[in-house]
C-alpha positions in Angstrom: 121.6 54.7 129.8 124.4 56.5 130.2 125.5 55.6 126.7 121.8 57.5 125.4 122.1 60.5 127.5 125.9 61.5 126.0 123.9 61.5 122.4 122.0 64.0 124.4 124.1 66.2 125.4 125.6 65.9 122.3 122.8 66.5 120.0 121.6 69.2 122.8 125.3 71.1 122.1 125.0 71.4 118.6 121.3 73.1 118.6 122.7 75.6 121.2 126.1 76.4 118.5 123.3 76.8 115.8 121.3 78.5 117.8 123.7 80.9 118.7 125.1 81.5 115.4 121.9 82.4 113.8 121.1 84.8 116.4 124.8 85.9 116.5 124.0 86.5 112.8 120.0 88.3 112.9 122.4 90.7 115.6 124.9 91.4 112.9 122.2 91.7 110.3 120.6 94.3 112.7 124.2 96.0 113.6 125.1 96.4 109.6 121.2 98.0 109.2 121.3 100.5 112.2 125.4 101.5 110.8 123.7 101.7 107.2 120.7 103.5 108.4 122.1 105.8 111.1 122.3 109.6 112.3 124.6 110.4 114.8 124.3 113.8 116.6 127.0 115.0 118.7 125.9 119.2 118.8 123.0 121.0 120.3 120.2 122.1 118.2 115.9 121.5 116.6 116.7 118.3 114.4 113.0 117.6 112.9 112.4 114.4 110.6 109.2 113.5 107.9 108.1 110.0 106.5 110.4 109.0 103.7 109.0 108.1 100.3 109.3 104.6 101.7 107.1 105.4 104.6 104.8 107.5 102.8 103.8 104.6 100.7 103.5 102.3 103.9 101.3 105.2 106.0 98.9 105.6 102.4 98.4 101.6 102.4 97.6 101.5 106.5 95.5 104.7 106.9 94.3 105.0 103.2 95.2 108.2 101.0 93.0 110.2 102.1 93.7 110.1 105.8 97.1 110.0 104.8 97.0 113.2 103.0 94.6 115.0 105.6 97.2 114.0 108.2 100.2 115.3 106.7 98.7 118.1 105.6 98.4 119.1 109.0 101.9 118.5 110.1 102.9 120.7 106.9 100.8 123.5 108.4 102.2 123.3 111.5 105.9 122.8 110.6 105.3 126.2 107.9 104.5 128.4 110.9 107.7 126.2 113.1 109.9 127.2 109.8 109.1 130.5 109.9 109.9 131.4 113.3 113.4 128.9 113.3 114.2 129.3 109.9 117.8 127.3 109.0 118.0 127.0 113.0 116.1 123.6 111.5 118.3 120.8 110.7 116.5 117.5 108.7 117.1 113.7 109.8 117.3 111.5 106.9 118.0 108.6 109.1 115.6 105.9 111.0 118.1 105.6 113.7 119.7 108.8 115.5 122.1 108.3 118.1 123.5 110.9 120.2 127.0 110.2 120.5 127.6 112.5 123.8 125.0 110.9 126.0 124.9 107.1 124.3 121.6 107.4 123.6 119.4 106.0 120.1 116.3 106.9 119.2 114.8 104.4 116.3 111.8 106.6 114.3 110.0 103.7 113.5 109.1 103.2 117.0 107.9 106.7 117.7 104.1 107.5 117.9 104.5 110.8 115.5 105.7 110.2 112.1 106.1 113.7 112.0 107.9 115.4 114.7 111.0 117.9 116.2 113.7 117.0 118.9 115.0 119.2 120.6 118.9 118.6 121.9 121.4 120.4 124.3 125.0 119.1 124.8 124.4 117.7 128.4 121.1 116.6 128.5 118.4 113.9 127.0 116.8 114.9 123.9 113.2 116.0 124.0 111.2 114.7 121.7 107.9 116.4 120.6 105.3 116.6 117.6 104.7 119.3 115.3 102.0 120.7 117.0 103.2 120.5 120.2 106.6 122.1 119.1 104.4 124.7 117.2 102.3 125.6 120.8 106.0 125.8 122.5 107.5 128.8 120.1 104.1 130.7 120.4 104.9 130.7 124.4 108.2 132.1 123.4 109.2 135.9 122.7 112.8 136.0 121.2 114.3 138.2 118.9 116.5 135.5 117.7 113.6 133.9 116.0 113.6 136.4 113.3 116.8 135.5 110.5 117.2 137.9 107.6 118.5 136.7 104.6 120.0 138.1 101.3 117.6 136.8 98.2 119.2 138.5 95.5 119.7 136.3 92.4 122.1 137.3 89.4 124.5 135.7 87.1 128.4 137.2 86.7 130.9 135.6 84.7 129.8 131.8 84.6 128.8 131.8 88.1 124.5 131.7 89.6 124.5 133.5 92.8 121.7 133.1 94.8 121.8 134.9 98.2 125.3 135.2 99.6 125.9 131.3 98.2 127.9 131.2 94.8 127.1 128.2 92.5 130.2 127.9 89.7 129.8 127.0 86.0 126.0 127.2 85.8 126.6 129.8 83.3 127.6 129.3 80.0 129.0 131.6 77.6 131.1 129.7 75.4 130.7 130.0 71.3 126.7 129.2 70.3 125.4 128.9 73.6 124.1 131.8 75.7 122.8 132.0 79.1 119.1 134.0 80.6 118.4 134.8 84.0 114.5 135.3 84.6 113.2 135.8 88.0 109.0 135.3 88.7 108.5 137.1 92.2 111.9 136.4 94.4 111.9 132.9 95.2 111.6 131.6 91.6 113.5 132.1 88.6 115.5 130.5 85.2 117.7 129.7 84.2 117.6 129.1 80.2 120.1 127.8 78.0 120.1 129.1 73.6 121.4 126.5 72.0 121.5 128.0 68.1 124.7 126.1 66.6 122.8 124.5 63.9 119.5 124.2 61.8 117.9 123.1 64.7 117.7 125.5 67.0 117.3 124.4 70.9 116.1 126.3 74.2 116.3 124.4 77.7 115.0 126.0 80.6 115.7 125.2 83.9 112.9 126.3 86.9 114.3 126.6 90.6 112.4 127.7 93.9 114.8 129.3 96.7 113.7 129.4 99.9 117.0 128.8 101.7 117.9 126.6 99.3 117.6 126.7 95.9 115.6 123.2 94.4 114.9 122.0 90.9 111.5 122.2 90.1 111.7 121.1 86.4 113.5 121.0 83.4 111.8 121.8 80.1 113.4 121.1 76.7 112.1 122.4 73.1 113.6 121.9 69.7 112.4 124.1 66.9 113.1 123.2 63.3 111.4 122.7 59.7 109.8 119.4 60.6 107.7 121.5 64.0 108.4 121.9 67.6 109.6 118.9 70.3 109.5 119.7 73.7 109.4 117.8 77.0 109.0 118.8 80.7 110.9 116.8 83.6 109.5 117.7 86.7 111.4 116.6 89.9 111.0 116.5 94.0 113.5 117.4 96.4 116.1 118.0 94.0 118.9 120.2 96.1 121.0 122.6 93.6 124.0 122.1 95.6 124.0 118.3 95.2 124.9 118.5 91.6 126.5 120.9 88.6 125.9 121.8 85.6 127.2 118.9 83.6 124.7 116.2 85.5 121.8 118.5 84.9 122.5 119.0 81.0 122.7 115.1 81.2 119.1 114.4 82.5 116.7 114.0 79.3 114.0 112.2 77.9 113.7 109.4 75.4 113.2 111.8 71.8 111.7 108.9 70.5 108.7 109.1 72.7 107.8 112.9 71.8 105.3 114.2 69.8 106.5 114.4 66.1 105.1 117.8 65.7 104.6 118.8 62.3 101.3 120.7 62.3 100.9 124.6 63.9 99.3 123.4 67.6 102.5 122.7 69.9 102.8 120.0 72.3 105.1 119.7 75.3 105.5 116.0 76.7 105.3 115.7 80.6 107.4 113.5 82.6 108.5 112.9 86.5 112.0 112.4 87.6 112.1 108.9 86.5 111.4 108.8 83.1 107.3 108.0 83.3 105.6 110.0 80.6 102.9 111.4 83.4 100.7 114.2 81.1 100.9 116.3 78.5 100.0 120.1 77.2 98.4 121.0 74.3 98.7 124.6 73.0 96.4 127.0 71.4 99.8 128.7 69.7 101.9 127.8 67.3 105.5 126.3 67.5 106.8 129.3 66.4 105.2 131.4 69.0 106.0 128.6 71.8 109.6 128.6 71.1 110.0 132.8 70.9 107.8 133.0 74.1 109.9 129.8 76.0 109.4 129.0 79.0 106.9 131.2 80.6 104.2 130.4 78.2 101.8 130.8 81.3 101.6 134.0 81.2 100.8 134.8 78.3 97.1 135.8 77.6 96.3 134.9 74.6 97.4 131.3 75.6 95.2 128.4 76.1 96.1 125.1 77.1 94.9 121.6 77.4 97.0 120.6 80.3 96.4 116.3 80.1 97.3 114.6 83.2 97.9 110.5 82.6 98.9 109.8 86.2 96.8 111.7 88.8 99.1 109.7 91.7 102.5 111.4 90.3 100.9 114.9 90.2 99.4 114.8 93.6 102.7 113.8 94.9 104.3 116.2 93.1 102.3 119.2 94.9 102.4 117.1 97.7 106.2 118.0 97.8 106.0 121.0 96.7 104.0 122.2 99.7 106.5 120.4 101.8 109.2 122.7 100.7 106.8 125.9 100.9 106.5 126.2 96.8 102.8 127.1 97.2 102.5 128.6 93.4 103.8 125.9 91.9 101.9 123.4 93.5 98.5 125.2 93.3 99.4 125.3 89.5 99.0 121.5 89.5 96.6 121.0 92.0 94.3 123.3 90.1 95.0 120.7 87.0 94.4 117.8 89.0 90.9 119.2 90.1 90.1 120.4 86.3 90.4 116.9 85.2 88.8 115.3 88.3 86.8 117.2 89.9 85.7 114.9 92.6 89.1 114.3 93.8 88.2 115.0 97.6 91.8 115.9 98.9 92.8 117.8 96.0 90.9 120.5 97.7 91.7 120.3 100.5 96.1 120.6 99.8 94.6 123.6 97.6 93.3 125.3 100.5 96.0 125.2 102.5 98.3 126.0 99.0 96.1 129.1 98.5 95.7 130.2 102.7 99.7 130.0 102.9 100.3 133.2 100.2 97.0 134.6 101.9 94.5 134.3 99.0 91.9 133.4 101.9 89.0 133.7 99.9 89.5 131.8 97.1 91.3 129.1 100.4 87.5 129.4 101.6 85.7 128.2 98.3 88.4 125.3 97.9 87.5 124.2 102.0 84.0 124.9 101.2 83.8 122.1 98.1 86.0 119.9 100.2 83.5 119.4 103.1 81.0 119.5 100.4 82.2 116.5 98.2 83.4 114.7 102.1 79.4 114.8 102.6 78.5 113.8 99.5 81.1 110.7 99.0 79.7 109.7 102.9 83.0 110.3 104.3 83.7 110.8 108.5 83.5 114.0 108.5 85.6 113.8 112.2 88.3 113.0 109.4 88.0 117.2 108.6 91.0 119.1 110.6 89.9 121.8 112.9 91.8 124.4 110.8 89.5 124.1 108.1 86.6 125.3 110.3 88.0 127.6 111.5 89.4 129.2 108.4 85.9 129.3 106.6 84.4 131.6 109.0 
């Protein structure tokens, strides 16, 4: 009997040791995960968070695409109003785990009820968490002259530098040998840098379109080559690509496999459309000749005589691009893409909602009302839950 007890104690001790090791291993893995995905905060400020791409995909599966974009759209509208009041006082949180070192307080974003929110932190106090809608209401009740922040929005080039506002981007203007750089502005926050390569029998131009709102974002890179065989052209759209995270050499190295380009040996000019991962997502066919396209490059959409066939082969990619531009506040490009989506997919419900919101933000209120009315009409025709229609839609169509 004594011998049996000894055996039982022996195996029990082994089991406890193994379990303890596994538990320790799991704990270490969790610590490693937190360490690699943690934002440590030591300064007072207003911090905001939004779902990352992985979370967005998860929410789409959980809520359904229509419901997700309805919720996301509401939050983006409130966030836009908050941003107008606070401007660059806001700080983006880019990690799931937030650690407030002074108070020894940790927050896991995955455990919060709201996937979009504000964390207001003052040293010596516990951080306060708000949804976008609640924080916007709080700001509306505050009257402070400090909420208006003036910025220098001038855009210019000088020597080899690009100047946007008060910030200098060195090495973006190239004037060596046969390469020239041109600046074209469109409004006060859209501009192009166009590089002209004419050193060979094949002429080539490359344009980078940027959007500026406190930071500079690359919207797309477009390349066009013109020679005896015709024109080869492609446009690469980007999402959340900040200019201060790169340099000219890196931008120049971003290319599209030219083997997949249109071999244009006719007078009809064409452009391949690619996403930032190198996937072909559409194309543009123009009514003008290759030479006219090259001469008017890159703002061909503004020419009255140009008609275009903007063909979308991946509506999901285009929808994500438009959604991203709305988040940045780049409403003009969001509207451009959403109108192309609707033209080819006239029954895509969420596109009309997003289009109405973007139009409303730039005070195209009558156009926005028509987009909202079409959105409501499609919701009814497709037997969708009308309770999902945002309250703001009803308010804006009055």
